[in-house]
N, C-alpha and C positions, 0 to 999 in steps of 0.2 A: 504494500499499500504506499502511495506517495501522498504525503501531507505538506502542503505549502503554508509557511508561516511568514505573513507579510505584514506591511504596514508603513506609514510615512517614516521616513528616517528619523530616528530618535524616539521611537516608541517603546524600544526595549526588545527588539527581536534578538539579536545575538546574545545579549545578557541573559534573557529567559531561557534560550536554547541551550546556551552553556550550563545554566543551572540545572535544567532538565537532565543532563547527562550525569551531573555531579551527585545529585541528590537521590540518595537510595530509595527512598519512599516513592518518588516519582517514577524511577526505573522501574521498581515492582509493580507500580499501577499500569504501566505499558508493557509488562512481561519482557524485561530487557533480556531474559534468557533466550528469546528468539531473535533479539537484535533489534538495535536502533541505530540508524545511520544519520547522522546530521552533517548537512551538505551546507556550508556557509558560502552561498552563492558568487557574493561579490569577489571572495577570495578566488574561486574557481574561474571566473571570468578573467580575472588579472593573471593568475598562474598559467591557465591553459590558452590563453590568447584568444578568447572567445568574444572578441569585440570587432566592431567595423570601424573604429576610430575613437576620436576624442570630441566630446562636447566642451569646447573651449571656454564658452560661457559659464558652464558650471564646474570646469576643470573636472571631468570625470569621463570614464570610458562608455561608450555607447555599446551595449550589450547586443550581441548576435544572437537574438533570442531561438532561431532555427538550429543553430550550432549548439547552444545550451541544451535545448530539448534533445537534441542527437546525443550529446555527451552523456546527459542522464540516463537515456534509453540504453546505451552501450554500457554504462557502469555495470559492474556485476558485483554484488555483495551478497552475503548470508543474512543480511537484515531483513527482517519482517516489515519494517516500516523504515521508509526514507524520508526524513524531515529536511525540506528545502527552505532555507532561510534568507530572505532578501527582501527588499522593497519591490522587486520585479518577480517574486515567486509565483503570485497569483495570475501572471501573463503565461504560465507553463501549465502542461498537463498535471492535474492532481485529482486524487479522489476525494479531499477534504482540504478547504482553505480556511486558515486562522488568520483574522485580521486584528492585529494588535492597533489599540486606540489610545490616545492620549490627549487630555485637555490641551489646546493649542497654547495658552499662556505657559503651561509647564513644559510643553514641547520647545518654545522659545528658549526657556532656561536651560533645558538640557543641550539642545543645539550650541547656544552660546557659550555653554561650558566646554564644548568640544571645540571651540574655536571656529565654528562655520561663519562665513561671510553674512553680513546682515541681509542681503537679497535673498541668499539661500534660506536664511531663517523665516523671512516673511513669506516666501514662496511655500515652504513646507507647513508653516502654521495654517495658511490659507487653505492649502489642499487638505488638511486634516479637518478643518471646520466645513469645508465642503463635501467631505466623505468621498473624495476623488478614489482612493484605492478600494473602499468598500464597494463603491459603484462599479468599478473595472471588475472586481471580484465577482459580483452578483451577475453582471453580464456575461462572463465567460463561463461560469460553473453553476449558476442558478441558486436561488436562496437556499435550497435544501442541501447544499455542500458547503455553506459559509458559516463561520462561528466567529462572532465578534468577541473580544475581551478587551475591557476597559483597563489599561494598565497605568492610569494615572493614580498617584499616590499609594501604589502597591508595591510590595517588596518583590524582587525578581523571582524568588522562590515560589511566592504565591501565583504569579502568573505562569510560572513552570508546571505548576500543579494544574492549572486550567488547560493548558497545552495538554498535558498528560491525559486529562479526563477526556478531551474531544478525542485523542488518538485511541483511547481504550472504548470509545463508543458510550461513554457515560454523561454525555452532555448533548443536548439537542442543538440543532442549528438555530443561529441567533441573529441574522443579518438584520440590521435596522434598529437595533435596541440602544444604540449609544448615538446621542446627537451633541454636536458641539457649535451647532448653528448660530447660538447667542453670542459667540465670539466675533462674528462678522459685525 
């Protein structure tokens, strides 16, 4: 099974998926004996050269999503679950899509702490308020495959526990349950 963990940059995707594999309780929930493979997609794109160039305005690689899909399809592991983590993961084939959400004001703080440029901070906060990634995920995968998790003011371990519950089939789809429109 392939599960996409996606969300606006700064929502906590990498931290939560790292905690998922570190926390024994979460690992038990998803039956780690059968295997969990976490793919940090942004690293793979960089390391495997799966890009078509650079977006100079954002100083970031432009992912070749067809090449990424092919790389994932060709990848062989013994894992029962492959968790693909990236703000682009919802654009790929997946059985379930987890969209991490974060209040745009908190998101601004997180991105500023990481040293992101003001223009990037503003663009990402607005995208989060407008549900851009959630909308794209629902459009591609359908409401029945999308799970929203509000990561605002939550410990990464708690978010990891929610991800584990989705993977284990212990949580119902929940697209459209989080709204930050008041930010606008």
